C-alpha positions as CSV (number, residue, x, y, z in Angstrom):
1,X,-37.9,-39.1,-41.6
2,X,-40.0,-40.9,-39.0
3,X,-40.1,-39.0,-35.6
4,X,-39.2,-42.2,-33.9
5,X,-36.2,-43.2,-36.1
6,X,-33.7,-43.4,-33.2
7,X,-30.2,-44.9,-32.6
8,X,-28.5,-45.4,-29.3
9,X,-26.1,-42.9,-27.7
10,X,-24.5,-43.1,-24.3
11,X,-24.4,-39.4,-23.8
12,X,-27.8,-38.0,-22.8
13,X,-30.5,-37.8,-20.2
14,X,-32.8,-40.8,-20.0
15,X,-35.7,-39.4,-21.4
16,X,-41.5,-40.8,-17.7
17,X,-55.8,-38.0,-2.5
18,X,-59.0,-37.6,-3.0
19,X,-59.8,-41.0,-1.3
20,X,-57.5,-40.5,1.7
21,X,-58.5,-38.9,5.0
22,X,-55.4,-40.2,6.7
23,X,-54.1,-37.6,9.2
24,X,-50.5,-39.0,9.0
25,X,-50.5,-38.5,5.3
26,X,-51.5,-34.8,5.6
27,X,-48.8,-34.2,8.2
28,X,-46.2,-36.1,6.2
29,X,-46.9,-34.3,3.0
30,X,-46.8,-30.9,4.7
31,X,-43.2,-31.6,5.7
32,X,-42.5,-34.0,2.9
33,X,-41.0,-37.5,3.1
34,X,-38.6,-39.7,1.2
35,X,-38.5,-43.4,0.2
36,X,-35.6,-45.4,-1.2
37,X,-35.3,-46.4,-4.8
38,X,-33.2,-49.5,-5.4
39,X,-31.3,-49.9,-8.7
40,X,-31.6,-53.3,-10.2
41,X,-27.8,-53.7,-10.1
42,X,-27.6,-52.8,-6.4
43,X,-26.7,-55.6,-4.0
44,X,-30.0,-54.8,-2.3
45,X,-31.9,-55.7,-5.4
46,X,-33.3,-59.2,-6.1
47,X,-32.1,-58.7,-9.7
48,X,-28.5,-58.3,-8.5
49,X,-26.0,-60.9,-10.0
50,X,-22.7,-60.8,-8.2
51,X,-21.1,-62.9,-11.0
52,X,-21.7,-60.3,-13.7
53,X,-18.8,-58.1,-14.8
54,X,-19.3,-54.3,-15.4
55,X,-19.3,-54.9,-19.2
56,X,-22.0,-57.5,-18.9
57,X,-24.1,-55.2,-16.8
58,X,-23.7,-52.4,-19.3
59,X,-24.6,-54.7,-22.2
60,X,-27.7,-55.9,-20.3
61,X,-28.6,-52.2,-19.6
62,X,-28.3,-51.3,-23.3
63,X,-30.5,-54.2,-24.3
64,X,-33.1,-53.2,-21.7
65,X,-33.1,-49.7,-23.1
66,X,-33.9,-51.0,-26.5
67,X,-36.7,-53.0,-25.1
68,X,-38.0,-49.9,-23.3
69,X,-38.2,-48.0,-26.6
70,X,-40.0,-51.0,-28.1
71,X,-42.4,-50.7,-25.1
72,X,-43.4,-47.3,-26.4
73,X,-42.7,-47.5,-30.2
74,X,-42.6,-51.2,-31.2
75,X,-43.0,-50.7,-35.0
76,X,-40.2,-48.1,-35.3
77,X,-37.7,-50.1,-33.3
78,X,-38.5,-53.3,-35.1
79,X,-38.1,-51.7,-38.5
80,X,-34.6,-50.4,-37.8
81,X,-32.2,-53.4,-38.3
82,X,-29.4,-51.4,-36.7
83,X,-30.9,-51.5,-33.3
84,X,-32.3,-55.0,-33.0
85,X,-31.6,-56.3,-29.5
86,X,-31.8,-59.8,-28.2
87,X,-34.9,-60.8,-26.3
88,X,-34.7,-59.5,-22.7
89,X,-36.9,-58.4,-19.9
90,X,-38.7,-55.0,-20.2
91,X,-38.5,-54.4,-16.5
92,X,-37.3,-51.0,-15.5
93,X,-34.1,-49.9,-13.8
94,X,-35.4,-49.0,-10.3
95,X,-37.7,-50.8,-7.9
96,X,-39.5,-49.6,-4.7
97,X,-40.3,-51.7,-1.7
98,X,-43.6,-51.2,0.2
99,X,-46.4,-53.3,1.7
100,X,-50.1,-53.6,1.0
101,X,-53.0,-55.0,3.0
102,X,-53.7,-55.9,6.6
103,X,-51.7,-57.9,7.7
104,X,-48.9,-56.4,5.6
105,X,-47.8,-58.2,2.4
106,X,-44.4,-57.1,1.1
107,X,-44.2,-55.9,-2.5
108,X,-41.3,-55.1,-4.8
109,X,-42.6,-53.1,-7.8
110,X,-41.0,-51.5,-10.8
111,X,-41.0,-47.7,-10.3
112,X,-42.2,-46.2,-13.6
113,X,-42.5,-42.5,-14.5
114,X,-43.9,-43.6,-17.9
115,X,-47.2,-45.1,-16.7
116,X,-49.8,-44.2,-14.1
117,X,-51.6,-47.4,-13.1
118,X,-50.4,-49.3,-10.0
119,X,-50.9,-53.1,-10.4
120,X,-49.9,-56.1,-8.3
121,X,-50.3,-59.8,-9.1
122,X,-53.2,-61.2,-7.0
123,X,-54.7,-64.6,-6.1
124,X,-56.5,-66.3,-7.8
125,X,-53.9,-66.0,-10.6
126,X,-55.5,-67.4,-13.7
127,X,-52.7,-66.7,-16.1
128,X,-50.0,-64.9,-14.3
129,X,-46.2,-64.8,-14.9
130,X,-44.2,-66.9,-12.6
131,X,-43.5,-64.9,-9.4
132,X,-40.8,-66.0,-6.9
133,X,-42.3,-64.2,-3.9
134,X,-45.8,-65.1,-2.6
135,X,-48.6,-63.6,-4.6
136,X,-50.9,-61.2,-2.7
137,X,-54.2,-62.9,-1.6
138,X,-56.8,-60.2,-1.1
139,X,-59.1,-62.6,0.7
140,X,-56.7,-62.6,3.6
141,X,-56.5,-58.8,4.0
142,X,-59.0,-56.9,6.3
143,X,-58.5,-53.6,4.4
144,X,-59.1,-54.8,0.8
145,X,-62.1,-53.3,-1.0
146,X,-63.6,-54.1,-4.3
147,X,-64.5,-51.1,-6.5
148,X,-67.9,-50.8,-8.2
149,X,-68.4,-49.4,-11.7
150,X,-70.3,-46.5,-10.3
151,X,-67.5,-45.4,-8.0
152,X,-65.1,-42.4,-8.4
153,X,-62.3,-44.9,-7.8
154,X,-63.3,-46.8,-11.0
155,X,-63.3,-43.5,-12.9
156,X,-59.6,-43.0,-12.1
157,X,-58.6,-45.9,-14.3
158,X,-58.7,-44.9,-17.9
159,X,-58.9,-48.4,-19.2
160,X,-61.7,-49.6,-16.8
161,X,-64.3,-51.7,-18.5
162,X,-67.8,-51.0,-17.2
163,X,-69.8,-50.2,-20.3
164,X,-70.9,-53.8,-20.8
165,X,-71.9,-54.3,-17.1
166,X,-74.5,-52.9,-14.7
167,X,-73.2,-50.5,-12.1
168,X,-73.5,-53.2,-9.4
169,X,-70.7,-55.2,-11.0
170,X,-67.0,-54.9,-10.0
171,X,-64.8,-52.5,-11.9
172,X,-62.3,-54.2,-14.2
173,X,-59.2,-52.9,-15.9
174,X,-57.0,-54.0,-18.8
175,X,-53.6,-52.4,-19.2
176,X,-51.9,-53.1,-22.6
177,X,-48.4,-51.9,-23.4
178,X,-47.4,-51.3,-27.0
179,X,-44.9,-54.1,-27.0
180,X,-47.7,-56.6,-26.5
181,X,-47.4,-57.2,-22.8
182,X,-50.2,-56.3,-20.4
183,X,-52.1,-56.9,-17.2
184,X,-55.8,-57.2,-16.4
185,X,-58.0,-57.9,-13.4
186,X,-60.0,-56.1,-10.7
187,X,-59.8,-52.4,-9.7
188,X,-59.6,-52.3,-5.9
189,X,-58.6,-50.2,-3.0
190,X,-56.1,-51.2,-0.3
191,X,-53.8,-49.8,2.4
192,X,-50.2,-49.1,1.2
193,X,-47.4,-48.8,3.7
194,X,-44.0,-47.2,2.8
195,X,-40.8,-47.0,4.9
196,X,-39.8,-43.4,5.0
197,X,-37.1,-41.1,6.4
198,X,-39.4,-40.1,9.3
199,X,-38.2,-42.1,12.3
200,X,-40.5,-44.9,13.5
201,X,-43.3,-43.5,11.3
202,X,-43.9,-45.4,8.1
203,X,-46.4,-43.8,5.7
204,X,-49.6,-45.9,6.0
205,X,-52.0,-44.7,3.4
206,X,-55.6,-45.9,3.1
207,X,-57.7,-46.6,0.1
208,X,-55.1,-46.5,-2.6
209,X,-56.7,-47.5,-6.0
210,X,-54.8,-50.2,-7.8
211,X,-55.1,-53.0,-10.2
212,X,-55.4,-56.5,-8.6
213,X,-54.0,-58.5,-11.6
214,X,-55.3,-61.9,-12.3
215,X,-54.0,-62.2,-15.8
216,X,-50.7,-61.1,-17.4
217,X,-49.1,-61.5,-20.8
218,X,-45.7,-60.8,-22.2
219,X,-42.3,-60.8,-20.4
220,X,-42.1,-59.8,-16.8
221,X,-39.3,-60.7,-14.4
222,X,-40.3,-63.2,-11.7
223,X,-38.4,-61.3,-9.1
224,X,-40.8,-58.3,-9.4
225,X,-44.5,-58.3,-8.1
226,X,-46.0,-55.6,-10.3
227,X,-45.7,-51.9,-11.4
228,X,-45.8,-48.7,-9.4
229,X,-47.1,-46.0,-11.8
230,X,-45.5,-42.6,-11.0
231,X,-46.8,-40.8,-14.1
232,X,-49.0,-37.7,-14.4
233,X,-52.3,-39.6,-14.9
234,X,-55.1,-39.7,-12.3
235,X,-54.5,-43.3,-11.2
236,X,-50.8,-42.8,-10.4
237,X,-49.5,-42.9,-6.8
238,X,-48.6,-39.2,-7.0
239,X,-52.0,-38.1,-8.2
240,X,-53.8,-40.2,-5.6
241,X,-51.6,-38.6,-2.8
242,X,-52.4,-35.2,-4.2
243,X,-48.7,-34.5,-4.6
244,X,-47.8,-31.5,-6.7
245,X,-44.0,-31.7,-6.1
246,X,-41.7,-34.7,-6.3
247,X,-38.0,-35.2,-6.9
248,X,-35.5,-38.0,-7.2
249,X,-31.7,-38.4,-7.0
250,X,-29.9,-41.4,-8.6
251,X,-26.7,-42.3,-6.8
252,X,-23.7,-43.0,-9.0
253,X,-22.8,-45.8,-6.5
254,X,-25.4,-48.5,-6.5
255,X,-24.4,-49.5,-3.0
256,X,-25.7,-46.2,-1.8
257,X,-29.5,-45.4,-1.7
258,X,-31.2,-43.4,-4.4
259,X,-34.1,-41.3,-3.1
260,X,-37.6,-40.4,-4.2
261,X,-39.0,-37.4,-2.4
262,X,-42.7,-36.4,-1.9
263,X,-44.2,-33.1,-1.1
264,X,-42.3,-30.1,0.3
265,X,-39.2,-32.3,0.8
266,X,-39.1,-32.5,-3.0
267,X,-38.4,-28.8,-3.5
268,X,-35.2,-28.3,-5.6
269,X,-33.6,-24.8,-5.1
270,X,-30.5,-23.0,-4.1
271,X,-27.2,-22.2,-6.0
272,X,-26.7,-24.1,-9.2
273,X,-30.4,-24.9,-9.8
274,X,-31.6,-24.5,-13.3
275,X,-35.2,-25.0,-14.5
276,X,-37.0,-25.7,-17.7
277,X,-40.8,-25.8,-18.6
278,X,-42.6,-29.1,-18.0
279,X,-45.2,-30.3,-20.5
280,X,-48.0,-32.6,-19.5
281,X,-50.3,-34.1,-22.1
282,X,-53.6,-35.2,-20.7
283,X,-53.8,-38.1,-23.1
284,X,-50.6,-39.5,-21.8
285,X,-49.1,-40.2,-18.3
286,X,-45.6,-39.0,-19.4
287,X,-43.6,-35.9,-18.5
288,X,-42.1,-34.0,-21.4
289,X,-39.2,-31.5,-21.8
290,X,-38.1,-29.5,-24.8
291,X,-34.5,-30.4,-25.7
292,X,-33.2,-27.6,-27.9
293,X,-29.6,-28.5,-28.5
294,X,-26.4,-30.2,-27.3
295,X,-22.9,-28.7,-27.3
296,X,-19.6,-30.5,-27.3
297,X,-16.7,-28.4,-26.3
298,X,-18.7,-25.3,-27.3
299,X,-19.8,-26.6,-30.7
300,X,-23.6,-26.6,-30.7
301,X,-26.0,-29.1,-32.5
302,X,-29.6,-28.0,-32.8
303,X,-32.4,-30.4,-32.5
304,X,-35.2,-30.5,-35.2
305,X,-38.3,-28.4,-34.6
306,X,-41.2,-29.8,-32.7
307,X,-44.6,-28.6,-34.0
308,X,-43.0,-25.6,-35.5
309,X,-41.1,-24.7,-32.3
310,X,-37.3,-25.0,-31.8
311,X,-36.3,-28.2,-30.1
312,X,-37.5,-31.7,-29.7
313,X,-40.1,-33.0,-27.2
314,X,-38.4,-35.6,-25.0
315,X,-39.9,-38.0,-22.4
316,X,-38.4,-37.9,-18.9
317,X,-38.2,-41.5,-18.0
318,X,-36.6,-43.6,-15.2
319,X,-37.3,-46.9,-16.9
320,X,-34.4,-46.8,-19.3
321,X,-30.7,-46.5,-18.7
322,X,-29.9,-44.7,-21.9
323,X,-31.3,-42.3,-24.5
324,X,-32.5,-42.5,-28.1
325,X,-32.3,-39.4,-30.2
326,X,-32.9,-38.5,-33.9
327,X,-30.4,-40.1,-36.2
328,X,-29.2,-36.8,-37.8
329,X,-28.5,-35.4,-34.4
330,X,-26.7,-38.5,-33.2
331,X,-24.5,-38.6,-36.3
332,X,-23.2,-35.1,-35.6
333,X,-22.9,-35.7,-31.9
334,X,-20.9,-38.9,-32.3
335,X,-18.6,-37.1,-34.8
336,X,-17.9,-34.2,-32.4
337,X,-17.2,-36.5,-29.5
338,X,-15.0,-38.9,-31.4
339,X,-12.9,-36.0,-32.7
340,X,-12.1,-34.9,-29.1
341,X,-10.9,-38.4,-27.9
342,X,-7.5,-39.7,-28.7
343,X,-7.9,-43.2,-27.5
344,X,-8.1,-46.7,-29.0
345,X,-11.6,-48.0,-29.4
346,X,-12.5,-51.5,-28.3
347,X,-12.6,-54.2,-30.9
348,X,-15.5,-54.3,-33.4
349,X,-16.6,-57.6,-31.9
350,X,-16.9,-56.2,-28.4
351,X,-18.6,-53.0,-29.6
352,X,-21.1,-55.0,-31.6
353,X,-21.9,-57.2,-28.6
354,X,-22.3,-54.1,-26.4
355,X,-24.4,-52.3,-29.0
356,X,-22.4,-49.1,-28.9
357,X,-19.7,-47.8,-31.1
358,X,-18.3,-45.0,-29.0
359,X,-16.5,-47.4,-26.6
360,X,-12.9,-46.9,-25.7
361,X,-10.0,-48.5,-23.8
362,X,-8.8,-46.1,-21.2
363,X,-7.5,-45.6,-17.6
364,X,-10.0,-43.8,-15.4
365,X,-7.2,-41.8,-13.8
366,X,-6.0,-40.3,-17.1
367,X,-9.1,-40.1,-19.2
368,X,-10.9,-36.7,-19.6
369,X,-14.3,-36.6,-21.4
370,X,-15.0,-33.7,-23.7
371,X,-17.3,-31.1,-22.0
372,X,-20.9,-31.7,-23.0
373,X,-23.9,-29.4,-22.2
374,X,-27.5,-30.3,-22.6
375,X,-29.6,-27.2,-23.6
376,X,-33.2,-27.4,-22.5
377,X,-35.6,-24.5,-23.0
378,X,-34.3,-22.0,-20.4
379,X,-31.8,-24.4,-18.7
380,X,-28.3,-25.5,-19.5
381,X,-27.3,-28.7,-17.8
382,X,-23.6,-29.5,-17.8
383,X,-22.8,-33.2,-17.7
384,X,-19.7,-34.6,-16.0
385,X,-17.5,-37.5,-17.0
386,X,-19.6,-40.2,-15.3
387,X,-22.8,-38.9,-16.9
388,X,-21.3,-39.1,-20.4
389,X,-19.0,-42.2,-20.2
390,X,-20.1,-44.1,-17.2
391,X,-20.5,-47.9,-17.3
392,X,-23.8,-48.7,-15.6
393,X,-26.9,-47.0,-14.3
394,X,-29.2,-44.2,-15.5
395,X,-26.0,-42.3,-16.1
396,X,-26.9,-38.9,-17.4
397,X,-29.3,-38.4,-14.5
398,X,-26.9,-39.7,-11.8
399,X,-25.8,-37.1,-9.2
400,X,-28.5,-34.6,-10.2
401,X,-31.4,-33.8,-7.9
402,X,-34.3,-33.6,-10.4
403,X,-37.5,-32.0,-9.2
404,X,-40.9,-31.8,-10.9
405,X,-43.4,-29.1,-9.8
406,X,-46.7,-30.0,-11.6
407,X,-48.5,-26.9,-10.4
408,X,-45.9,-24.5,-11.7
409,X,-45.1,-26.8,-14.6
410,X,-41.3,-26.7,-14.3
411,X,-38.5,-29.3,-14.0
412,X,-35.4,-28.3,-12.0
413,X,-31.9,-29.7,-12.0
414,X,-29.3,-29.3,-9.3
415,X,-25.9,-31.0,-9.3
416,X,-25.9,-33.1,-6.1
417,X,-23.8,-36.0,-4.7
418,X,-26.8,-38.3,-4.3
419,X,-25.0,-40.8,-2.1
420,X,-24.6,-38.1,0.5
421,X,-28.3,-37.6,0.9
422,X,-29.9,-39.5,3.8
423,X,-33.2,-41.3,3.8
């Protein structure tokens, strides 16, 4: 069986400054700071469509999740006729607002744990996707800097192309995703400004290395201006800030803010916190966990071995709403869940349109989901009813404060009402 032979399940976790001498940054990271993540279905989001019903939002989220898998494993998804989605945007589920340049130019970028490069569409745009907001013009910014091939900034970008040029030439990049989309342009440095939880003190960070994109291919949403890489690679925002700890908390209510925390503010601890080892592969910007088993009402399903070890290696990813797991595990899981639910399923026509067979008609006031526990290596994470049978959002991660400590190589989970946290 192919390691990427997956089917959809609505029951699991969504499994992805060496150049700065800024005094504010040092002080802010010592105490930590937070910025807001905006879910694409939030009224604050430019993607928000007030005319969509909950079932339409769920259907769209499922289709985006399929596209996200194709983003990583295009051949495996395309070969499985059971999970062919309609064509839809690959854009992620959360966006982050910030500004670049002097004077400030507002940016709305996809926040992505599964990639490390930051890139923004720039003028002159030779072959860019249509963007609704004004495209950043580096010639109008006082703090924009080109990067040479000989610089350490150029070396941060794995896909920089300097072998064919002399060192005096500008550093170029080309970012290609496995679904055929991509971006290319100049590697540059610029001032980034984030609104934070620190009163009247936005985080203004100098000399962030990013890709100034002059050419894109594939499907990108015109309401977004680029990608904000939050992966483990050297070009990511986290690596450039020198951040060893970060955390995030997805609110169940998209009208309430979801938070992304940097530095010491990102520490996850206290009663109810459980932790599991973090795996980082230097050849990939992704964050990995070992998922050993799942239990439904006490009945346990073990995952297949990974490199001779118990459990399966799973990506931690914010860019997909739902999770894809091995077919043999899904079949057992679906059977155990279905056996515990005495409700009428929706019609086959609706289930086919949604793309999910475990879909029931019920009253939220009377329905009780079967207890489901995710068993990571060293940590048992108990999911609540919203996590397992919610309608929209990155459901299994909602209302958990999830912290990553890259120095200690651990991921921690703590049940939290994310909407109660303040920016």
